[in-house]
KOLDOLO-247692 format. One record per atom (N, C-alpha, C, CB): residue in one letter; x, y, z. Coordinates in steps of 0.1 Angstrom, whole numbers, plus 5000, padded with zeros to 4 digits. Glycine has a CB too. Example, Ala and Ser with C-alpha at 12.3 -4.5 7.8 and 13.67 -1.06 7.14 Angstrom:
# KOLDOLO-247692
A513249435078/A512349555078/A513249675078/A511349555090/S512849785071/S513749895071/S512950005079/S514149945057/
//
This chain:
# KOLDOLO-247692
X769085275152/X770285195152/X770885195166/X771385245142/X771185085172/X771685075185/X773085145186/X771884925190/X773285215197/X774685275199/X775585185207/X774485415205/X776785235209/X777785145215/X777385115230/X779085205215/X776785215236/X776385195250/X775385085252/X775785325256/X774485075243/X773484965243/X774084835241/X772284995234/X774984825231/X775684705228/X776484645240/X776484715216/X777084735248/X777884695259/X777084655271/X778884805263/X775884695272/X775084675284/X773684605280/X774784795292/X773684475279/X772384415275/X771384405285/X772684275270/X771684445298/X770784445309/X770684585315/X771184335320/X770084685308/X770084815313/X769384835327/X769384905303/X769784935334/X769284965347/X768485085347/X770384975358/X767685125357/X766885245357/X767785365355/X766085265369/X767385455345/X768185575343/X769385555334/X768585635355/X769585435328/X770785405320/X770885495308/X770785265316/X769785535302/X769885625290/X770485755294/X768485635283/X769985815305/X770485945309/X771985935313/X769685995321/X772385825319/X773785815323/X774585795310/X773985685332/X774085725300/X774785705288/X774985835281/X774085605278/X773985925280/X774086045273/X774986145281/X772686115273/X774986145294/X775986225301/X777386175299/X775686225316/X777586045298/X778885995295/X779386035282/X778885845297/X778486035272/X778886065258/X779286215258/X777686055248/X778586305264/X778886445264/X780286465271/X777886525270/X780486395283/X781686405290/X782886365281/X781686325303/X782686245274/X783786195266/X783986295254/X783386065260/X782986355248/X783086445237/X783886575242/X781786495232/X783586625254/X784286745259/X785786705262/X783586795271/X785986585267/X787386545270/X788186535257/X787386405276/X787586485246/X788286475233/X788586615228/X787386395223/X787586705229/X787786835224/X788886915232/X786486915225/X788886895245/X789886955254/X791286915250/X789586925269/X791386785247/X792686735242/X793186805230/X792586575240/X792186825220/X792586895208/X793087035211/X791386895198/X792287105220/X792687235223/X793987245230/X791587305231/X794287155238/X795587155246/X796787135236/X795587045256/X796587065225/X797687035216/X798187165211/X797186945204/X797287265209/X797687395204/X798687465213/X796487485202/X798687425226/X799587475236/X800887385237/X798987495249/X800987285229/X802187205229/X801987085238/X803287285233/X800887055244/X800686945252/X800286815244/X799686975263/X800686695249/X800386575241/X798886535242/X801186465246/X798486455232/X797086405232/X797186265226/X796186495223/X796186185230/X796186055225/X795586055211/X795285965234/X796185965202/X795685965188/X794585855187/X796885925179/X793585895179/X792485805177/X792885695167/X791185875173/X792285575167/X792485475157/X791985525144/X791885345161/X792785495133/X792385535120/X791485425114/X793585555111/X790585465105/X789685375099/X789885365084/X788185405103/X790085255078/X790385245064/X789085255056/X791085115061/X789285325044/X788185335034/X788785315020/X787385465035/X787985325010/X788385304997/X789385414993/X787285304987/X789385524999/X790285634995/X791385655006/X789485764994/X791585565014/X792585575025/X791885575038/X793385705023/X792585635048/X791985635062/X791085755063/X793085635072/X789985735071/X789085845074/X789085865089/X787685825068/X788485975093/X788486005107/X789786085112/X788385875115/X789686155123/X790686245127/X791786155134/X790186355136/X793086185131/X794186105136/X794586145150/X795386115127/X794086265155/X794486305168/X795686395168/X794586195177/X796286415156/X797586485155/X797186635151/X798486425145/X797286725161/X796986865158/X795586905163/X797086885143/X795487035165/X794287095171/X793187105160/X794487225178/X791987125164/X790887155155/X790487295156/X789587065158/X790887385146/X790587525147/X789187555144/X791587605139/X788887605132/X787587645128/X786587525128/X787587715115/X787087405130/X786287285128/X785787215140/X786987195119/X786087275152/X785487215164/X785487315175/X786287085168/X784587305184/X784487405195/X783987345207/X783687525190/X784287405219/X783687365231/X783287485239/X784787275239/X782087465245/X781587575253/X782087565267/X779987575253/X783187635270/X783887615283/X784487755287/X784887505283/X783987825297/X784487955299/X785887965303/X783588015310/X786387865310/X787787865315/X788787855303/X788087745324/X788387785292/X789187775280/X789087905272/X788687655271/X787887965272/X787688095265/X788588205270/X786288135265/X788988195282/X789888305288/X791188305280/X790088285302/X791688195275/X792988185269/X792888165254/X793788075275/X791788105249/X791588075235/X790188115230/X791887925232/X789988145218/X788688155213/X788088025210/X788588255201/X786788015205/X786087895204/X786587805192/X784687915202/X787587865184/X788087785173/X789287705178/X788487875162/X789787725191/X790987655195/X792187725191/X790987515190/X792087845184/X793187925180/X793488025191/X792987985166/X794788045195/X795088145205/X794588285201/X796588155207/X794088355210/X793488485207/X794588575201/X792988555220/X794288655191/X795188735184/X795488675170/X796488745191/X795288545168/X795388475155/X796788475150/X794288525146/X797188375144/X798488365138/X798488315124/X799488285146/X797288315118/X797188285103/X795988355098/X796988135102/X795888365085/X794788435079/X794588385064/X794988585079/X793888475056/X793688435042/X794388525032/X792188435040/X795088625037/X795788715028/X797188745033/X794988855028/X797988785023/X799388835026/X800288735032/X799288955035/X801188775041/X802188685047/X801588585056/X803188775055/X800388595060/X799688495068/X798688415061/X798988555080/X798688425047/X797688355039/X798088215036/X797588425026/X797188135029/X797287995028/X798587945022/X796187945019/X799188025013/X800487975007/X801687985017/X800888064995/X801388045028/X802488055039/X802187975051/X802688205042/X800987915052/X800587855065/X801587755070/X799287785063/X802187675060/X803087565064/X804387615070/X803387485053/X804687745068/X805887805074/X805687885086/X806587885063/X804487915090/X804187995101/X804587935115/X802788035101/X804387805116/X804687735128/X804987595125/X803387735138/X805887525133/X806287385130/X804987295130/X807187335140/X803987325138/X802887235139/X801887255127/X802087265152/X802187355119/X801387385106/X802087315094/X801287525104/X803087245096/X803887185085/X803087105075/X805087105090/X802087035081/X801186945072/X800487035062/X800186875081/X800287165064/X799687245054/X800387245041/X799487385059/X801687225041/X802487225029/X803087095025/X803687325030/X803187005035/X803786875033/X802686755031/X804686835044/X801486785035/X800486675035/X800086645021/X799286725042/X799686515019/X799286465006/X797786435005/X800086345002/X797086455016/X795586435017/X794986555022/X795286305026/X795186675015/X794786805020/X793386835014/X795786905017/X792686925021/X791386975016/X791487125016/X790186925025/X790687195007/X789587134998/X790287084985/X788587244995/X789387014977/X789786964964/X788787004953/X789986814965/X789287004941/X788387024930/X787786884926/X789187084917/X786486874925/X785786754923/X785486754908/X784486734931/X786286674900/X786086674886/X785986524881/X787186734878/X786986444884/X786986304880/X786586224892/X788386264875/X785386154891/X784886084902/X784685934898/X783586144908/X784585854908/X784185714905/X782885684912/X785385614911/X781885644904/X780585614910/X780585484917/X779485614899/X779885484929/X779885364937/X778585354945/X781085374947/X778285234950/X777085214958/X777485254972/X776585064957/X777285374976/X777685434989/X776485424998/X778285574987/X776785415011/X775685415021/X775085555022/X776185375035/X773785555025/X773085685026/X773685765038/X771585665028/X773585895037/X773885985049/X772586005056/X774486115044/X772585955069/X771385975077/X771586085087/X771085835085/X770786195085/X770886305094/X769886305105/X770786445086/X770286285117/X769386285129/X769586405137/X769486145137/X769186525131/X769386645138/X768186695146/X769786755127/X768486745158/X767486795167/X767586945167/X767586735181/X766587025171/X766687165173/X767687195184/X765387225177/X768287315183/X769287365193/X769087515196/X770787345187/X769487555207/X769487705209/X770587765201/X769687735225/X770387885198/X771387955190/X772587995198/X770788085183/X773787945195/X775087975201/X775988015190/X775587845210/X776188145188/X776888195176/X778088285180/X775888275168/X779088275172/X780288355174/X780988395161/X781288285183/X781388525160/X782288565149/X783688545155/X781988725145/X784388435150/X785588405157/X786888465150/X785788255156/X786688555141/X787788625135/X788188555122/X788988615144/X787588445119/X787888375106/X786588345098/X788588245108/X785488335106/X784188305100/X783088325110/X784188155095/X781888305106/X780688295115/X780488145119/X779388355109/X780588115131/X780487975136/X779287955146/X781787925142/X778587845144/X777487815153/X777787685160/X776087815146/X777887695174/X777987575182/X776687505184/X778687605195/X776587375182/X775287305182/X775187225195/X775087215170/X773987225201/X773687145213/X773986995211/X772287175218/X774386925221/X774586775220/X773286705216/X775186725233/X773386595210/X772186515207/X771786495193/X771086565214/X772586565183/X772286555169/X773386475162/X772186695162/X772986385153/X773986285148/X773986275133/X773786155154/X775086235127/X775186185113/X775586045114/X776286275105/X774885955107/X775085815107/X775285775092/X773985735113/X776385695090/X776685645077/X777585525077/X777185755067/X777385425070/X778285315069/X778585245082/X779485355063/X777585245091/X777785185104/X778485275114/X778585055103/X778785395111/X779485485120/X778585595124/X780785555113/X778785655136/X777885755141/X778785875146/X777085705153/X778485995141/X779286115145/X778286215151/X779986175133/X778686285162/X777786385168/X778186515161/X777986395183/X777086595158/X777286725152/X777786825164/X775886785147/X778886895161/X779486985171/X779187125167/X780986955172/X779487165154/X779287305150/X779187315135/X780387385155/X778787425130/X778887455116/X779287595113/X777487425109/X779987625102/X780487755099/X780487775084/X781887765105/X780787895079/X780587935066/X781887975059/X779588055065/X781987965046/X783088005038/X782488085025/X783987885033/X783288185021/X782988265009/X784188285001/X782288395013/X784288234989/X783288144982/X783488004988/X783588144967/X782787914981/X782987774986/X784487734984/X782087674977/X784987654994/X786287604993/X786387494982/X786887555007/X785487404983/X785487294973/X784987344960/X784687174978/X785487294949/X784987334936/X784487214928/X786087404928/X783487234919/X782987124911/X783387164896/X781387114912/X784187074890/X784687104877/X785287244876/X783587084866/X786087274886/X786787404887/X785887524891/X787387434874/X784587504893/X783687614896/X783487624911/X782387594889/X783687754916/X783287784930/X781787814930/X784187904935/X781187784942/X779887834945/X779987964953/X778987734952/X778888044954/X778988174961/X779488154975/X777688244961/X778988044982/X779388024996/X779287874998/X778488095006/X779687835010/X779487695014/X779387695029/X780687595009/X778787595035/X778687575049/X779287435052/X777287595055/X780087425063/X780687305067/X780087255080/X782187315068/X779487145080/X778887085092/X779886985098/X777587015089/X780387015110/X781486935116/X780986845127/X782487035122/X781386715126/X780986605134/X782186535140/X779986515127/X781986475152/X783086395158/X782486275164/X783886485168/X783286165164/X782686045171/X783386025184/X782885915162/X783085925191/X783585905205/X785085885205/X782985785211/X785685845194/X787185815194/X787885935188/X787485695186/X787186045185/X787886165180/X787986175165/X789186175185/X787386075158/X787386085143/X786386195139/X786985945137/X786786275129/X786086385124/X785486355110/X786886515124/X784186395109/X783486395096/X782886535093/X782386285095/X783186585081/X782686715077/X781786695065/X783886815074/X780586755066/X779586755055/X779586895049/X778186715060/X779886915036/X779887045030/X778687055022/X781187055021/X777987175024/X776787205016/X777087335008/X775487235025/X776987324995/X777287434986/X776087524985/X777587374972/X776387654985/X775287754986/X775387844973/X775387844998/X774187864966/X774187944954/X773088044955/X773987854942/X773188144947/X772288264948/X770888214943/X772788374939/X769888254951/X768488214947/X767488264958/X768388064946/X766588174961/X765588214971/X766088214985/X764288124970/X765388274994/X765888285008/X765888145015/X764988385016/X766888125024/X766888015033/X766488055047/X768287945033/X765487995053/X764988035066/X765988035077/X763787955069/X766887935077/X767887925088/X768988035086/X768587785087/X769488055074/X770488155072/X769888295075/X770988155057/X768588315071/X767888435074/X767888465089/X766488435069/X767588365097/X767588385111/X768988405117/X766988255118/X769988335112/X771388355117/X771888495114/X772288255110/X771588545102/X772088675098/X771388785106/X771888705083/X770088755111/X769388855119/X770088865133/X767988815121/X770788765137/X771388755150/X772888755150/X770888635158/X773488805140/X774988815139/X775588885151/X775488875126/X776688845157/X777288915168/X777689055164/X778388825174/X777689135174/X778089275172/X779589285173/X777389375181/X780189195181/X781689195184/X782289065180/X781889225198/X783489075175/X784288955172/X784788885185/X785488985163/X784888755184/X785388675195/X784588685208/X786888705197/X783288715206/X782388725218/X781188635215/X781988865221/X781188525222/X780088425220/X778788485224/X780388295227/X777688465216/X776388505220/X775488385221/X775788615211/X774888355232/X773988245234/X772588295236/X774388155246/X771688265227/X770288315227/X769388195230/X769988385213/X768988175242/X768188065246/X766788075240/X767988065261/X766288195236/X764988215231/X764988205216/X764388345235/X766088165210/X766088155195/X766488005191/X767088255189/X765487925189/X765787785185/X766187785170/X764587695188/X767087695167/X767487675152/X767387525150/X768887735149/X767187485137/X767187345133/X767987335120/X765687295131/X769087265121/X769987255109/X769387185097/X771287195113/X768387105100/X767687035089/X767187125078/X766586945094/X766887255082/X766387355073/X767487385062/X765987475080/X768687345064/X769787385055/X770087265046/X770987425062/X769587145049/X769887025041/X769087025028/X769586895049/X769686985017/X768886975004/X767986845005/X769786964992/X766986844997/X766086724996/X766786604991/X764886754988/X767586624981/X768386514975/X769786514981/X768586534959/X770186404988/X771386404996/X772486314990/X771086365010/X772486304977/X773586244970/X774886314973/X773386234955/X775986244973/X777286314978/X778486264971/X777386294992/X779586334972/X780886294969/X781686274982/X781686404960/X782586174983/X783386154995/X784786124992/X782686045003/X785686165001/X787086145000/X787686165014/X787786234989/X788886115015/X789686145028/X790486275026/X790686025031/X790286365035/X790986495034/X791486545047/X789986595029/X791486675049/X792086735060/X791186855065/X793486795057/X791586915076/X790987035080/X791387145070/X791487085094/X790587245067/X790987335057/X791587465063/X789687375049/X791887455076/X792587565083/X793787505091/X791587645092/X794787585094/X795887535102/X795387465115/X796887645105/X795987355119/X797187295113/X796987195102/X797887215124/X795787195095/X795587115083/X795686965086/X796587165072/X795286925097/X795386785101/X794586695092/X794886765116/X795186585088/X794586495078/X793786385084/X795686435069/X793286295076/X792386175080/X791086225085/X793086095091/X790486325078/X789186375080/X788286315069/X789086535081/X787086265073/X786186215063/X785286325058/X785286095069/X785386345044/X784586455038/X783486395030/X785486535029/X782286465031/X781086435024/X780586565018/X779986365033/X780686585005/X780286704998/X778986674991/X781286754988/X777886734996/X776586714990/X776486764976/X775486774998/X775986684967/X775986724952/X774986834949/X775686594944/X773986844956/X772886944953/X772987064961/X771486874954/X773187184956/X773387304964/X771987354969/X773887414955/X772187444979/X770987504986/X771087654982/X770987485001/X769987724981/X769987864978/X769887954990/X768787894969/X770588074988/X770488184997/X770388304988/X771788195007/X769888414994/X769688534986/X770988614984/X768688624993/X770988694974/X772088784971/X772388874983/X771888874958/X771388914990/X771589005001/X772288925013/X770189055006/X771888805014/X772488725025/X773988695022/X771788585026/X774288675009/X775688655005/X776488785007/X775788614990/X775888895004/X776489025005/X776789065020/X775689134999/X775789025028/X775989055043/X777088985049/X774689025050/X777288855045/X778488775050/X779688835044/X778288625046/X779688875031/X780888935025/X781389065031/X780488965010/X780489135038/X780889255045/X781789225057/X779689345049/X781589105062/X782389055074/X783588985069/X781488965083/X783388895059/X784488815054/X784388805038/X784488675060/X785188895032/X785188905018/X785588775011/X786089015013/X786688705018/X787188585012/X787788505024/X788288615001/X787188395027/X787688305038/X787788165033/X786888325051/X788388145022/X788488015015/X789887975012/X787588005003/X790287855016/X791587805012/X791487754997/X792087685021/X792587774989/X792587724975/X792487574975/X793787774968/X792087514964/X791987374963/X793387314963/X791187324950/X793487184967/X794787114969/X794786994960/X794987074984/X796086954957/X796286834948/X795686714954/X797786814946/X795086624945/X794486494950/X795586394953/X793586444939/X796686394946/X797686294947/X796986154944/X798386294961/X797086054953/X796685924950/X795185904954/X797485824958/X794486004958/X793185984962/X792185964951/X792786104971/X791085894954/X789985884945/X788685944951/X789685734941/X787986034944/X786786084949/X785585994945/X786486224944/X784885944955/X783785854952/X782485934951/X783685744962/X781585894942/X780385964940/X779185864941/X780286024926/X778185904949/X776985814951/X776285814938/X776085864962/X775685694935/X774885674923/X773485734924/X774785524920/
//
């Protein structure tokens, strides 16, 4: 599928593809930097919202992206970790800093308690629809992994994309939750992994893959072999290639709805795609993550006026 750069330039010049790719990465880093600066109280431009059957999708530009976006930039890391959260953390999953208190911890977290399109949700009543396929164009990446104090997160090299409904999002990172944040008919899965994507205008799309106990997954096996020894210290292993396609189920039917980030500041207008078919990991792999993070999942939130669509 042609991208926007090709549509704007019908008469390409020598080296235009390389220039286009460099421009994309530069724009992506610029967007991410804007998100990170918001955490420090600096203004950022808001992206245009895109209407769907369940409301608007895509990130509105209001608020930082914590566990759901990252940028590999040493100057930023001196003041913030890769989640965009100030070092020292000011929210958690238990006690006075837990999910029920997030909206009161900081003014910029108010959406966590006032928002009406919050994530995660329980997926029980759905409306079946002829939805466009999710096209995963993922390439291998070197392993760039960090224990950021909230989860295990892997930053992904530029050049991998999710395409659906005429939109294209670049894969930025993926991270894990235990148990799954989203539930199906009230049931949690042992774990879930969230694949975070962003487009050129800053709209965010998250793909959730549910994980259940079963046979070994080759990618998770490799990641757990290379878990960081220290928190908030990024480890880049050039000699360890990973390919996220190894984590995708063969059947890619999905549920979709407009939601939010599942961590503060709980910014809304995020497009969610929850794959219907889970992937297996071993009991040992679940236990190994549990030793680091026993519980890093936000409770499900009210749907309000939203409709969850289900692919046929």
